[in-house]
C-alpha positions, 0 to 999 in steps of 0.5 A, a space after each residue: 507282608 509275607 502272607 499279602 505276598 503269598 497269596 498274591 503269587 498264588 492268584 498270579 499261578 491261578 491266571 497263568 495256568 487260566 491263560 495256558 488253559 485257554 491257549 491249550 483249548 484255543 489250540 486244540 479248538 484250531 486244530 480241530 477246526 482244520 481236520 473237520 474242514 480236512 485242512 491236513 496242510 495246515 494242522 501239520 503245520 502246526 504241529 511242526 511249530 508248537 508242541 502243544 498242538 502235537 500234545 493236542 492232535 493226542 488229545 484228539 485221539 481219545 475226544 474226536 470221533 471217528 473222523 477226526 481221529 481219522 485225520 489226526 492219524 493222516 497228520 501224525 503219518 505226515 510228521 513222522 515221515 521227517 521225525 527224528 528217532 530221538 523224537 519219535 521215542 519221546 511220542 512212543 513213551 508218552 503217546 503209544 497207549 492213545 494209538 494203541 486203544 484207537 486201533 483197538 476200538 475205531 472202525 477199520 478205517 481208523 484202524 489201518 491209519 492207527 497200524 500206519 503211524 505204528 509202523 513209522 513210529 517204531 521203525 528204527 526206533 529199539 524199543 524197551 522190554 515193557 513196551 515191547 511185550 505191550 505192542 506186541 499183545 495188542 498186536 496178537 489180539 487184534 491178528 486174533 479177532 474177526 476184523 477185515 482183512 484190509 486191517 489185519 494187512 497192516 500189521 505186517 509192517 509194524 512187527 517188521 520194523 519192531 525191535 527191543 533195546 534187550 531182550 528179557 525173559 518176559 519177552 522172550 516168553 511172549 516170543 515163544 508163546 506165540 511160536 507155539 501158537 496153532 494159529 498160523 498168522 500168530 506163529 508167523 509174528 513170532 517167526 518175524 519177531 523172532 529174526 528181529 531179536 538181533 542182527 544174524 550172526 550165524 546162530 544155527 537154532 534160529 535159521 533152523 526154527 525158521 526153516 522149518 515153522 515156515 512151511 506151514 505158512 506157505 499156502 494158496 489158501 492164505 494169500 496173505 500169509 504166504 506173502 509174509 512168510 516169503 518175505 521172511 525167507 526171502 531176507 534169510 535165504 541171504 545166510 549161509 547154509 548149515 548142514 543141520 538145517 540143509 534138509 528144511 531148506 530143501 523141503 521149502 525149496 520144493 514148497 516155494 517152488 509149488 507156489 511159483 508154479 502155482 494158481 496164483 498170481 498175487 504170489 508167483 513173482 514174489 516165490 520164484 524171486 525167493 526160489 531162486 535165491 534159495 537155489 543159489 544158496 544151496 548151489 554155492 553150499 554145495 559147490 565145494 563138496 558135490 559128493 555131499 549133493 549126491 548123497 542128499 539125493 540118494 537119502 530124498 529118492 530112498 525116503 520118496 520125497 522125488 519132487 525135492 530130490 529133482 528141484 535140489 538137483 536143478 539148485 546145484 545146476 550139474 548137468 551130469 547130475 541131472 542125467 543121472 536123477 532123470 535116469 534113476 526116476 525112470 527106474 523107479 517108475 517115476 516117468 511121470 514126473 518131468 524135471 522139465 516142469 520144475 524149472 521156473 520161466 526165464 533163463 536158469 543155469 548157463 551151458 556147461 563149458 566145453 572144456 569142463 564137460 570133460 573135467 567130470 568129477 563124480 561117478 554115478 553113486 550105487 547104493 553101495 556107496 552109501 552102505 553102512 562102514 561094515 561093508 565097503 563097496 570095492 573101489 576098482 571099476 572095469 574097462 568098459 571093453 574087457 571081455 570074461 572070455 578065458 578066465 576063470 569062474 573065479 575071476 569072472 565072479 569078482 568082476 561081477 561083483 565089481 560090477 555091481 558096486 560100480 554100477 557098470 551096467 555094460 559089463 554086468 551085461 557082457 558077463 552074463 552072457 559070458 557066464 549065465 549062471 552068475 544069474 543064480 548068484 543074483 537069486 541067491 541074494 534076493 533070498 538070502 542076502 542082506 538089504 543091501 545084496 537085495 537092493 544091488 541084485 534087483 538093479 542087476 536084474 532089471 537091467 538083465 531084463 531090459 538088455 538080454 536078447 530072447 535067448 537068456 530069458 529062460 535063465 531069468 526064470 528062476 528070478 521070477 518067483 523072489 522078484 514076486 516075494 519082493 514085490 509085496 514088500 513093505 520096502 517101496 523101493 524094492 517094489 517098485 525096482 521088482 514089479 517094473 522088472 516083474 512087467 519087463 520079464 511079462 512083456 519079453 518072455 514066453 512065460 509071462 502069461 504066468 506073471 500076469 496071471 499071478 499079478 490079476 490074483 493080486 488084482 481081483 483080491 481087492 486085498 490092499 496089500 497085494 492090489 497095489 503092487 498089481 496097480 503098479 506092475 499092470 502100470 509098467 506092463 500096458 505100458 510096453 504093450 497091448 494085451 486084450 485078454 488082460 485089459 478084459 480082466 482089468 477094466 471092469 475092477 478098475 472103476 473101483 481102484 480110482 474111487 478110492 484115495 490110496 489107490 487112485 494115483 496108481 490106478 490112473 496110472 494104469 488107465 493112461 497105459 492102457 488108454 495110450 497102448 490101445 489099438 483105436 479099435 479098442 478106444 470105446 472101452 475106455 468110455 465109461 471112465 469119462 465122467 469119473 476123470 472128470 470128476 477126478 479133474 475137479 475135486 481130487 487131489 492136483 496131482 491126481 487131476 494133472 493126471 486125469 486131465 492128461 488120460 482125457 487128452 489121449 481119449 480125445 486124441 485115440 477117439 473122436 468125439 468120446 470125451 466131451 466138454 
């Protein structure tokens, strides 16, 4: 009896299995017919009302042809739009491998829709570490493959939505390997996943990593990568800034601004938005301590990061700081870098209220403000209208020192007129002083060369030789200040010819350590006056310097100064340079191109018919 009962039970199970198998085959067949006839709506209705139909849909991802797989994925996209997260978690556990297999092996269209499904599937669903790693590795392999760009563009939406239940050492190792990859797209994936690791809590290392690593990704050469990087910055720009990474934030702001002002229409608007948000974050950071902003500006200028200095000043948005920076850039020979060119289109900074204009809380910084603790600048300032008349030499020397420390140009000029021997003290500082004394003396001599009238030029001659020595310095700030001061003296003083001859000797030597200061000198000198004899000596060799990468920019500045200062009857002298300028306009770095275009325009204005095309 028991054996008969057991046999009946076994037969019943076989019959039920056969019935279920026939039903499954029927559901799969019906679903496949719906997909083959593009009846997506009916396929969606079937899978919504019957779990076995949903299972059959994934079965078709394994067995169907590319057309059936594509339509099955479209059904899944429809389903996932309204599916609760708990249900999505079940699908990830059961069917993630099928989707990944289709993504890897399908044609481009199938892979695109697989990625769209993955983006919706992982949205709002924290993944177990093993699942997270499996998905990250699959996406990494796809990013490394030579697939159509349209496929790769669908990876970022998946990455953005990937979060884990917990972050195990093995998972973090995967992120670390992505971040250390030489492939910038893989590095960007790692950066985004790192940002996903948790809700931001103000951790400095995370943002320091983001702002440091993102810089290389912001290039018009890879629009998709730059767009992805801008999305990352759009998110982190909402977080408060810290001193530890403010330098990278400023550098990133300049790179983003270059995109906003660049040629790529796909990036300009988003880059503009990111630049404005980063600027607002910087403004907020420095709002309570504007002195820190001035210190950072000085640091950027000393390291010749001029564009970053301009962008930082614009972000801080203080009119006084902007005016000060414009003056400093001019003194450093950066007249070609115009602050207005870095302002993004549209209203940027509101006008300062009249009552606040009188409440200036900063004094123009001088180098003495940034000296080490061992040397303190004098704190007392001079009264602008004070006179040196009737004061002892010791008293005048004390006031002279304070004028240097405070950067009081007017008092410096007045004291020098009363006591010209003070110039000898400046010369002594140039020859024997430490780095800071030399820089203060350079600043003072540049102001005296510009501000004193011709009667005092003979006194300043004592500074010519020390200035020439500093013009050959490796310290760019000192060199530029010395060169510009000498150019002013050469254009104003009776001994100017001697200075020009010295720099012509440097120029014709073709020794780069001397030729570069000579090019800088002639850029300033010809900007102030036309000197026919010197121009005839400079022009024959200028083409050589235009052809060399390390001297091209300075040579272009010399040529521009020559063109602008030349009389109209001498403009034909520049005809031989037209072809070279057109070549530079097409193939040289961006800054050189801009300068070449400007020179061609100046030539066209000077001489009709000189420039063609």
